[in-house]
DSSP file (Angstrom, degrees, kcal/mol; ACC not computed):
  #  RESIDUE AA STRUCTURE BP1 BP2  ACC     N-H-->O    O-->H-N    N-H-->O    O-->H-N    TCO  KAPPA ALPHA  PHI   PSI    X-CA   Y-CA   Z-CA
    1    1 A M     >        0   0    0      0, 0.0     4,-2.8     0, 0.0     5,-0.2   0.000 360.0 360.0 360.0 -38.3    4.3   -4.6    7.1
    2    2 A R  H  >  +     0   0    0      1,-0.2     4,-1.9     2,-0.2     5,-0.2   0.891 360.0  47.4 -67.3 -38.9    5.9   -4.5    3.7
    3    3 A S  H  > S+     0   0    0      2,-0.2     4,-2.1     1,-0.2    -1,-0.2   0.898 114.2  47.5 -63.8 -43.5    5.8   -8.2    3.2
    4    4 A L  H  > S+     0   0    0      2,-0.2     4,-2.4     1,-0.2    -2,-0.2   0.893 110.3  53.3 -65.8 -37.7    2.2   -8.4    4.3
    5    5 A T  H  X S+     0   0    0     -4,-2.8     4,-1.6     1,-0.2    -2,-0.2   0.953 109.8  45.9 -62.2 -47.5    1.3   -5.6    2.1
    6    6 A A  H  < S+     0   0    0     -4,-1.9     4,-0.3     1,-0.2    -1,-0.2   0.886 114.4  48.8 -65.6 -39.4    2.8   -7.2   -1.0
    7    7 A A  H >< S+     0   0    0     -4,-2.1     3,-0.8     1,-0.2    -1,-0.2   0.866 114.6  45.8 -67.7 -39.9    1.1  -10.6   -0.2
    8    8 A L  H >< S+     0   0    0     -4,-2.4     3,-0.6     1,-0.2     4,-0.3   0.710  94.9  74.5 -75.6 -23.2   -2.3   -9.0    0.4
    9    9 A A  T 3< S+     0   0    0     -4,-1.6    32,-0.3     1,-0.3    -1,-0.2   0.666 112.4  25.6 -69.9 -14.5   -2.1   -6.9   -2.7
   10   10 A F  T <  S+     0   0    0     -3,-0.8    -1,-0.3    -4,-0.3    -2,-0.2   0.181  97.9  93.1-129.7  12.3   -2.8  -10.0   -4.9
   11   11 A A  S <  S-     0   0    0     -3,-0.6    57,-0.3    -4,-0.1    -2,-0.1   0.562  90.1-121.2 -81.9  -6.4   -4.7  -12.2   -2.4
   12   12 A G  S    S+     0   0    0     -4,-0.3     2,-0.1     1,-0.2    -2,-0.1   0.414  71.6  72.0  73.8 137.7   -8.2  -11.0   -3.4
   13   13 A G  S    S-     0   0    0     -4,-0.1     2,-0.5    45,-0.1    -1,-0.2  -0.415  83.8 -81.0 111.8 170.5  -10.4   -9.4   -0.8
   14   14 A T        +     0   0    0     42,-0.2     2,-0.3    -2,-0.1    42,-0.2  -0.918  47.9 175.8-118.3 140.0  -10.2   -6.0    0.9
   15   15 A Y  E     -A   55   0A   0     40,-3.4    40,-2.5    -2,-0.5     2,-0.4  -0.957  23.4-149.7-141.0 154.0   -7.9   -5.3    3.8
   16   16 A R  E     -A   54   0A   0     -2,-0.3     2,-0.4    38,-0.2    38,-0.2  -0.993  16.4-163.2-125.1 124.3   -6.8   -2.4    6.0
   17   17 A L  E     +A   53   0A   0     36,-2.6    36,-2.1    -2,-0.4     2,-0.3  -0.897  20.9 152.2-113.7 138.9   -3.3   -2.5    7.4
   18   18 A D        -     0   0    0     -2,-0.4     2,-0.3    34,-0.2    -2,-0.0  -0.878  14.0-178.3-149.1 165.7   -2.3   -0.3   10.2
   19   19 A G        -     0   0    0     -2,-0.3     5,-0.1     1,-0.1    -2,-0.0  -0.904  39.5 -48.1-159.5-165.7    0.2   -0.4   13.0
   20   20 A V    >>  -     0   0    0     -2,-0.3     4,-1.2     1,-0.1     3,-1.1  -0.140  66.3 -92.2 -70.6 171.7    1.5    1.4   16.1
   21   21 A A  T 34 S+     0   0    0      1,-0.3     4,-0.4     2,-0.2     3,-0.3   0.827 126.2  55.7 -57.5 -32.0    2.3    5.1   15.9
   22   22 A R  T >4 S+     0   0    0      1,-0.2     3,-0.9     2,-0.2     4,-0.3   0.846 102.1  56.6 -71.7 -29.3    6.0    4.3   15.0
   23   23 A M  G X4 S+     0   0    0     -3,-1.1     3,-0.8     1,-0.3    -1,-0.2   0.789  99.8  58.9 -71.7 -22.3    4.9    2.3   12.0
   24   24 A R  G 3< S+     0   0    0     -4,-1.2    -1,-0.3    -3,-0.3    -2,-0.2   0.568 100.2  59.0 -79.8  -3.8    2.9    5.3   10.6
   25   25 A E  G <  S+     0   0    0     -3,-0.9    -1,-0.2    -4,-0.4    -2,-0.2   0.501  86.9  91.5 -95.4  -8.1    6.2    7.2   10.6
   26   26 A R  S <  S-     0   0    0     -3,-0.8    23,-0.0    -4,-0.3    -4,-0.0  -0.802  80.7-123.2 -90.1 120.1    7.9    4.6    8.3
   27   27 A P        +     0   0    0      0, 0.0    23,-0.2     0, 0.0    -2,-0.1  -0.258  35.6 167.1 -63.0 145.7    7.6    5.4    4.6
   28   28 A I     >  +     0   0    0     21,-3.5     4,-1.7     2,-0.1     3,-0.2   0.219  41.1 111.9-140.9   9.6    6.0    2.8    2.3
   29   29 A G  H  > S+     0   0    0     20,-1.0     4,-2.6     1,-0.2     5,-0.2   0.861  72.5  55.1 -51.3 -49.4    5.4    4.8   -0.9
   30   30 A D  H  > S+     0   0    0      1,-0.2     4,-2.1     2,-0.2    -1,-0.2   0.884 110.4  47.4 -68.1 -37.2    7.9    3.1   -3.1
   31   31 A L  H  > S+     0   0    0     -3,-0.2     4,-1.6     2,-0.2    -1,-0.2   0.889 112.9  48.4 -64.8 -35.7    6.2   -0.3   -2.4
   32   32 A V  H  X S+     0   0    0     -4,-1.7     4,-2.8     2,-0.2    10,-0.2   0.871 110.5  51.4 -63.4 -43.7    2.8    1.0   -3.0
   33   33 A D  H  X S+     0   0    0     -4,-2.6     4,-1.9     1,-0.2    -2,-0.2   0.907 113.0  44.5 -63.2 -45.0    3.9    2.6   -6.2
   34   34 A A  H  X S+     0   0    0     -4,-2.1     4,-0.8    -5,-0.2    -1,-0.2   0.804 111.7  52.2 -70.2 -28.9    5.4   -0.6   -7.5
   35   35 A L  H  <>S+     0   0    0     -4,-1.6     5,-2.6     2,-0.2     3,-0.4   0.892 110.5  47.7 -68.3 -49.1    2.5   -2.7   -6.4
   36   36 A N  H ><5S+     0   0    0     -4,-2.8     3,-1.4     1,-0.2    -2,-0.2   0.884 105.3  59.9 -65.3 -32.5    0.0   -0.4   -8.2
   37   37 A A  H 3<5S+     0   0    0     -4,-1.9    -1,-0.2     1,-0.2    -2,-0.2   0.831 104.2  51.8 -61.2 -31.0    2.1   -0.5  -11.2
   38   38 A L  T 3<5S-     0   0    0     -4,-0.8    -1,-0.2    -3,-0.4    -2,-0.2   0.425 132.5 -87.8 -76.9  -6.4    1.6   -4.2  -11.3
   39   39 A G  T < 5S+     0   0    0     -3,-1.4    20,-2.6    -4,-0.4    -3,-0.2   0.342  82.5 135.6 113.4 -12.3   -2.0   -4.0  -11.1
   40   40 A A      < -     0   0    0     -5,-2.6     2,-0.3    18,-0.2    -1,-0.2  -0.072  49.7-136.9 -62.2 166.4   -2.6   -3.9   -7.4
   41   41 A S  E     +B   56   0A   0     15,-0.7    15,-2.6   -32,-0.3     2,-0.5  -0.673  42.2 148.9-132.4  83.1   -5.1   -1.5   -5.8
   42   42 A V  E     +B   55   0A   0     -2,-0.3     2,-0.3   -10,-0.2    13,-0.2  -0.936  14.4 170.0-120.3 131.9   -3.5   -0.1   -2.7
   43   43 A R  E     -B   54   0A   0     11,-2.8    11,-2.8    -2,-0.5     2,-0.4  -0.959  35.2 -96.9-137.8 159.1   -4.2    3.4   -1.5
   44   44 A Y  E     -B   53   0A   0     -2,-0.3     9,-0.2     9,-0.2     4,-0.1  -0.581  16.4-165.4 -79.3 129.9   -3.4    5.4    1.7
   45   45 A A  S    S+     0   0    0      7,-2.7     8,-0.2    -2,-0.4    -1,-0.1   0.512  83.2   3.1 -89.0  -6.9   -5.9    5.7    4.4
   46   46 A G  S    S+     0   0    0      6,-0.7     2,-0.2     4,-0.4    -2,-0.1  -0.183 123.6   9.7-142.2-123.2   -4.0    8.7    6.1
   47   47 A D  S >  S-     0   0    0      4,-0.3     3,-1.6    -2,-0.1    -1,-0.3  -0.485  82.1-105.0 -73.0 136.0   -0.9   10.5    4.9
   48   48 A A  T 3  S+     0   0    0      1,-0.2    -1,-0.1    -2,-0.2   -19,-0.1  -0.349 106.2  21.0 -59.6 130.3    0.4    9.8    1.4
   49   49 A G  T 3  S+     0   0    0      1,-0.2   -21,-3.5   -21,-0.1   -20,-1.0   0.315 114.9  74.4  97.9  -8.8    3.4    7.6    1.4
   50   50 A Y  S <  S-     0   0    0     -3,-1.6    -4,-0.4   -23,-0.2    -1,-0.2  -0.935  79.2 -59.8-135.4 153.6    2.9    6.1    5.0
   51   51 A P  S    S+     0   0    0      0, 0.0    -4,-0.3     0, 0.0   -33,-0.1  -0.228  82.5  81.2 -53.5 155.3    0.6    3.6    6.7
   52   52 A P        -     0   0    0      0, 0.0    -7,-2.7     0, 0.0    -6,-0.7   0.498  65.2-175.0 -84.2 154.4   -2.3    2.9    7.3
   53   53 A L  E     -AB  17  44A   0    -36,-2.1   -36,-2.6    -9,-0.2     2,-0.5  -0.861  23.2-147.7-123.1 150.8   -3.2    1.3    3.8
   54   54 A V  E     -AB  16  43A   0    -11,-2.8   -11,-2.8    -2,-0.3     2,-0.5  -0.989  17.4-165.5-118.4 126.3   -6.4    0.0    2.2
   55   55 A I  E     -AB  15  42A   0    -40,-2.5   -40,-3.4    -2,-0.5   -13,-0.2  -0.964   7.4-177.0-113.5 123.5   -5.8   -2.9   -0.1
   56   56 A E  E     - B   0  41A   0    -15,-2.6   -15,-0.7    -2,-0.5   -42,-0.2  -0.732  45.2 -62.2-114.7 167.1   -8.5   -3.9   -2.5
   57   57 A P        -     0   0    0      0, 0.0    -1,-0.1     0, 0.0   -47,-0.1  -0.230  58.9-117.5 -51.5 133.7   -8.6   -6.8   -5.0
   58   58 A A        -     0   0    0      8,-0.2     8,-1.6   -49,-0.2     2,-0.3  -0.357  27.4-162.5 -72.6 150.1   -5.9   -6.5   -7.8
   59   59 A R        -     0   0    0    -20,-2.6     2,-0.5     6,-0.2     5,-0.1  -0.973  11.3-145.5-128.8 150.6   -6.9   -6.1  -11.5
   60   60 A L  S >  S-     0   0    0      4,-0.4     3,-1.8    -2,-0.3   -21,-0.1  -0.986  77.5 -28.3-117.8 117.8   -4.8   -6.6  -14.5
   61   61 A A  T 3  S-     0   0    0     -2,-0.5    -1,-0.1     1,-0.3   -22,-0.0   0.850 124.5 -47.9  47.6  51.3   -5.6   -4.2  -17.5
   62   62 A G  T 3  S+     0   0    0      1,-0.2    -1,-0.3    -3,-0.0     2,-0.1   0.690 105.5 136.5  72.5  20.2   -9.2   -3.7  -16.6
   63   63 A S    <   -     0   0    0     -3,-1.8    -1,-0.2     1,-0.2     3,-0.1  -0.243  64.1 -77.5 -84.1-179.6   -9.9   -7.6  -16.1
   64   64 A T        -     0   0    0      1,-0.2    -4,-0.4    -5,-0.1    -1,-0.2  -0.382  69.4 -68.3 -81.5 167.6  -11.9   -9.0  -13.1
   65   65 A P        -     0   0    0      0, 0.0    -6,-0.2     0, 0.0     2,-0.2  -0.229  56.9-110.3 -59.6 136.6  -10.2   -9.3   -9.7
   66   66 A L        -     0   0    0     -8,-1.6     2,-0.3    -3,-0.1    -8,-0.2  -0.489  32.8-156.9 -66.4 133.5   -7.5  -11.9   -9.6
   67   67 A T     >  -     0   0    0     -2,-0.2     4,-2.2     1,-0.1     5,-0.2  -0.708  30.2-110.4-105.9 165.8   -8.3  -15.0   -7.5
   68   68 A Y  H  > S+     0   0    0    -57,-0.3     4,-2.4    -2,-0.3     5,-0.2   0.926 120.1  52.5 -60.7 -46.0   -5.8  -17.3   -5.9
   69   69 A A  H  > S+     0   0    0      1,-0.2     4,-2.7     2,-0.2    -1,-0.2   0.905 107.3  50.1 -60.5 -42.3   -6.9  -19.9   -8.4
   70   70 A A  H  > S+     0   0    0      2,-0.2     4,-2.0     1,-0.2    -1,-0.2   0.895 108.8  51.6 -61.3 -40.0   -6.3  -17.7  -11.3
   71   71 A R  H  X S+     0   0    0     -4,-2.2     4,-1.2     2,-0.2    -1,-0.2   0.917 109.4  49.7 -57.4 -46.2   -3.0  -16.8  -10.2
   72   72 A C  H  < S+     0   0    0     -4,-2.4     3,-0.5     1,-0.2     6,-0.2   0.912 110.1  51.5 -63.5 -43.0   -2.0  -20.5   -9.8
   73   73 A R  H  < S+     0   0    0     -4,-2.7    -1,-0.2     1,-0.2    -2,-0.2   0.921 114.7  43.4 -60.5 -43.3   -3.3  -21.3  -13.3
   74   74 A A  H  < S+     0   0    0     -4,-2.0     2,-0.2    -5,-0.2    -1,-0.2   0.675  91.4 105.0 -78.3 -13.7   -1.3  -18.5  -14.8
   75   75 A S    ><  -     0   0    0     -4,-1.2     3,-1.0    -3,-0.5    -3,-0.0  -0.464  56.8-157.1 -78.2 134.9    1.9  -19.2  -12.8
   76   76 A S  T 3  S+     0   0    0     -2,-0.2    -1,-0.2     1,-0.2    -4,-0.1   0.580  89.3  70.6 -77.9 -13.6    4.7  -20.8  -14.7
   77   77 A S  T 3   +     0   0    0      2,-0.1    -1,-0.2    -5,-0.0    -2,-0.1   0.445  69.1 115.0 -84.9  -2.7    6.0  -22.1  -11.4
   78   78 A A  S <  S-     0   0    0     -3,-1.0     2,-0.2    -6,-0.2     5,-0.1  -0.521  79.4-102.9 -73.9 138.5    3.2  -24.6  -11.0
   79   79 A P     >  -     0   0    0      0, 0.0     4,-0.6     0, 0.0    -1,-0.1  -0.380  19.6-144.3 -66.1 128.7    4.6  -28.1  -11.1
   80   80 A A  T  4 S+     0   0    0     -2,-0.2     2,-0.4     2,-0.1    -2,-0.1   0.716  86.2  47.6 -61.5 -25.8    4.1  -30.0  -14.5
   81   81 A D  T  4 S+     0   0    0      1,-0.1    14,-0.2    14,-0.1    -1,-0.1  -0.987 123.6   0.1-122.9 126.1    3.6  -33.4  -12.8
   82   82 A G  T  4 S+     0   0    0     -2,-0.4     2,-0.5     1,-0.2    13,-0.2   0.417  96.5 118.6  86.7   1.2    1.2  -33.9   -9.9
   83   83 A G     <  +     0   0    0     -4,-0.6     2,-0.3    11,-0.2    -1,-0.2  -0.841  31.3 162.2-104.0 133.8    0.1  -30.4   -9.5
   84   84 A A  E     -C   93   0B   0      9,-2.0     9,-2.3    -2,-0.5     2,-0.6  -0.983  31.4-129.2-141.4 159.6   -3.5  -29.2   -9.9
   85   85 A V  E     -C   92   0B   0     -2,-0.3     2,-1.2     7,-0.2     7,-0.2  -0.950  11.4-150.6-116.5 125.9   -5.6  -26.2   -9.0
   86   86 A D  E  >> -C   91   0B   0      5,-2.2     4,-1.5    -2,-0.6     5,-1.4  -0.757  15.5-176.6 -86.8  89.5   -8.7  -26.8   -7.2
   87   87 A S  T  45S+     0   0    0     -2,-1.2    -1,-0.2     1,-0.2   -18,-0.2   0.749  77.6  61.1 -61.7 -30.3  -10.7  -23.8   -8.4
   88   88 A A  T  45S+     0   0    0      1,-0.2    -1,-0.2    -3,-0.1    -2,-0.1   0.928 118.5  28.4 -66.7 -40.4  -13.7  -24.6   -6.3
   89   89 A A  T  45S-     0   0    0     -3,-0.5    -2,-0.2     2,-0.1    -1,-0.2   0.635 102.6-130.3 -86.1 -19.4  -11.6  -24.2   -3.1
   90   90 A G  T  <5 +     0   0    0     -4,-1.5     2,-0.3     1,-0.3    -3,-0.2   0.756  62.7 131.4  63.2  33.6   -9.2  -21.8   -4.6
   91   91 A A  E   < -C   86   0B   0     -5,-1.4    -5,-2.2   -23,-0.1     2,-0.6  -0.851  61.0-123.7-116.8 146.4   -6.2  -23.8   -3.4
   92   92 A L  E     -C   85   0B   0     -2,-0.3     2,-0.7    -7,-0.2    -7,-0.2  -0.794  25.9-170.8 -82.8 117.7   -3.0  -25.1   -4.9
   93   93 A A  E     +C   84   0B   0     -9,-2.3    -9,-2.0    -2,-0.6     2,-0.3  -0.887  32.8 123.0-111.8 105.5   -3.0  -28.8   -4.4
   94   94 A S        -     0   0    0     -2,-0.7     2,-0.4   -11,-0.2   -11,-0.2  -0.963  49.9-136.8-153.6 165.0    0.5  -30.1   -5.4
   95   95 A T        -     0   0    0     -2,-0.3     2,-0.4   -13,-0.2   -14,-0.1  -0.966  19.1-145.1-131.2 114.6    3.4  -31.9   -4.2
   96   96 A F        -     0   0    0     -2,-0.4     2,-0.5     1,-0.0   -14,-0.1  -0.633  13.9-152.1 -85.3 130.8    6.9  -30.6   -5.1
   97   97 A R        -     0   0    0     -2,-0.4     2,-0.2     2,-0.0    -1,-0.0  -0.847  12.4-125.2-105.3 138.0    9.4  -33.2   -5.6
   98   98 A A              0   0    0     -2,-0.5    -1,-0.0     1,-0.1     0, 0.0  -0.497 360.0 360.0 -71.2 140.5   13.2  -32.8   -5.0
   99   99 A R              0   0    0     -2,-0.2    -1,-0.1     0, 0.0    -2,-0.0   0.360 360.0 360.0-117.5 360.0   15.4  -33.5   -8.0
């Protein structure tokens, strides 16, 4: 659940993450605090510090919600050669070459 929470926090869209009863006993507050500090919008749908979670589109300093294409454009890890962002589809179209 932790990896999925982090991935969805900046994926754009609204999500609700839940699990079996045992999952609701496992603390996740440290991750939620860290994600919210980075601009995510994650809140608890039940007891504070534990799932279920509601994840809404991330915002950076009052800006519009981040889209996948915007994150790709801002990413310094995008390849300098052969990489392009298809903002209409919101996908990263690139080929990584081994050096």
